[in-house]
C-alpha positions, 0 to 999 in steps of 0.5 A: 694327702694318702696317694688315690690308689693306697688303701689300709688294705686289699683283698684279692679274691671273694670267694668263701675266705675274701668275701667273708673278709671284706665283710668283717673287717667293713665295720673298722672304717678302714680303706677296703678294696676288693680286687676280683678277676670276675664280674657279677654273675648276671640275673637271667634264666640261663642261671637254672638251665641245665644246657647253658650250665653244664654242656655250653659250660656258659659261666666258666672261665675260657682260660687254659690250664695244663696237666703234666703232660703239656697237654691243655685243659679249660680251667673248670673254674667260674670266676665272679664276685663271690667266687665258687661259693655261687656255684657251691652246693650249700654244705657247709660242715665242721671239721671233726676235733680230731681233724686238726690232729694227727690220724693215721689213714691205711695209706699214710698220714695225715699232719696235725694243725697248729691249731686245734679245733677249740681255735676255730670253733668260735669262728664256727659257730659265728659263721654258721650265723652269717651263713643263714646255716639250718641244721641239728645238734646232737645226731651226727654221731661224729659231731664236734663239741657247739657254743651254740644251736644252729641257727636256723631249723633242719632242712625237712627230707620231702618223703622219699628221702625221709623214707630213707633217712629211716631205713638206714636209721631201722638198719641202725644207721646215725643219717644227721640232716646235712648243715646247709646254707639255704635263705630258708624259711619253712615255716611261712615260705612267702618268707622264704628266698628259697623255693627248693628247687631242682637247681641248687649245687653246681648253678647259681642261684637266680632267687640269690638264694643260696648263702654265696661269699657274695651274698652275705659277704661282699654285699653287707661290706659295699654299704659301708662307704668305705669298700671299693669293688674293682672288677675284671681285676687281674692281678698279675704280681705283687711286688716287694720292696728291695728289702723282700719284706713287705708288698710296696705294689700290686699290680692289675688288668682291668679291661686291658689297662694295667695299673698299679695299688697298694696297702699297708695289707695286702691279702689273697684269697683267690682261691688254693690253685691262683693263690698258689700261682699268684705268689710263684708267679711274683718271683724276685731277687729276694723270693727267687722262688715265690713269694713267700716260698723259703720252705719251698711248700708254696704250690705243693700238698694241693689237695680236693677229696676223693669223690665218687658219685653214686645215683643208687637206684631205688625200685620206687619213684623217687619224686625229689625236687629239693634232694640234698638234706643229709649225711651219713658220717658212721664210717667216718672214723673206721668201723671195727672191721677196719679201723682207719677212717674212709670218710663223709657220705651226703646227699647230692642235688637232684638229677636230671634227664639232661643234667645225667646227659650233661654227665656223660652217664654210660648206657645202663642196659634196660634203663633209660635216662628217663628212667634213672632220674625218675628212680635215683638217688643221688650220693657223693662219696667222700674221702680225705685225701693226704697232703703229697708233696707231688701234687701241686701247681707249678708255672710253664714259660709263659706264666700258666698254671700246670696242675699235677694231681694223683688220687691217694689214700684209695683203699680207705675210700674203697672201703668206704664204697663197699659198706655205702654198698652193703647198705644200698643193698640192704633198703632195695637199692642198686647201686649205680657208679657214675662215669665222672670225671671225680670217680675213684683210681683215675689219674685226674689233673685239672678237673673237679677242683671244687673243693681245692686247698693246702697249697699255701700251708700255715705252720709254727715252723718256716721250714715245713710252712708259708705262713705263719698261724695269723696266716700271714707270710712268714717272709712277708709282715705284710702280706695274708693268704684266708683261702683255702690255700691255708689247709694243712689236712683236707678231712673229710667233708665239704671245706667252704666252713672252714674257711670262711670260719677261719677268715673272721678268725683271721679277722677278728687279728687284722682288725687288731693291728689295724687299730 
């Protein structure tokens, strides 16, 4: 008889990586345990309340993280079933084909991945189908090859956004419908969970109409009797055998009670920051610098993109409700007058006066927040940050997270901003750069972690990577990592779809191994 607390697979974390992996392994019949340090997010009116979500930060962790100077900060992270996908903006974009290759930027090198776009393409297609991605092929000039059309049609633009889309096209640019993972049926609204509200990105969805890791992955996995989830289960440490070659115990604090679990395979999917912290906290005699860290890369190369938030203030009102429907990659690879990559531009959710106040927007002479909200069109300008080994997660003497991050690759980002400002000036919009914790040039450690990746990179060489190409630790036989930690570079698009696709890819490998 197997021990009560022994499983075939333990998955630690239920976000984009862990929730998707649970989904793909559930039909195998293997005993699977999901451990989630948070609980189920309550469905309540406050889900859509700007004050509760952004000012009171009702759903964010009370945990304390530290910056490199030892200053304490409230961790800007959500612990719940589904992880940070419960709050994401649902933009699910593929990396460009060349993002998997070595890319030369003005300020440095984005290294090549050990696998190619072609290795990920079938899983991108599966991920788009699974996560209800709406889009349209053949418009984005940088779009990589795809073996299937989107399962769901593009999300329609509201009139002011359609006008903006058309204006950019008339100027010779090539905006494209932003791929969005939402439960939307615009041909038959009665069948649609999504009501196209203005509380999508940054908010949890009261209607569960966002294709997040909880609604898509975990709920489906839990339909199988062989899958169990324990919420409020904080994994404190992983212990190994005397040889150091396998994980033998997962030590968990669950509502103040300490418990032990074991599994043939242990998968870490806590997010790039917390996964690295867990491996570092699990150091022992055989792994004195942390599990899987013989190369010294665990915790290093932390990336989260260089972002600038803009509000383009239009001369005419913008009554749009659901605004985040197109992006623009014309400058992704560079231009004739600037040969280096710049990045991606995409619409954000529509700001309200309450949201602008919550974001501590500086005063604009002669313009109230009500006027800005009435006329504003919100954008995010995203550039790749490079994998700097000094951008890293470490632990203090109490095992608490220290996060050190300095923005890099800023020259290309500033060129992208200049290009964007030039576009806006041609369509009767005044640009205004939000004073956000994400904006370019500001040294911020404990902020802007939405696109976290890169802290436990995969590769073929154990001297320079922690994981092999199947995301198994080089130094341990039964330890895998399936969140954004495995990234070698961050590209300049949202990372969620690549995390999901990789979880499906690793899932196929694990199904073969478990068989």
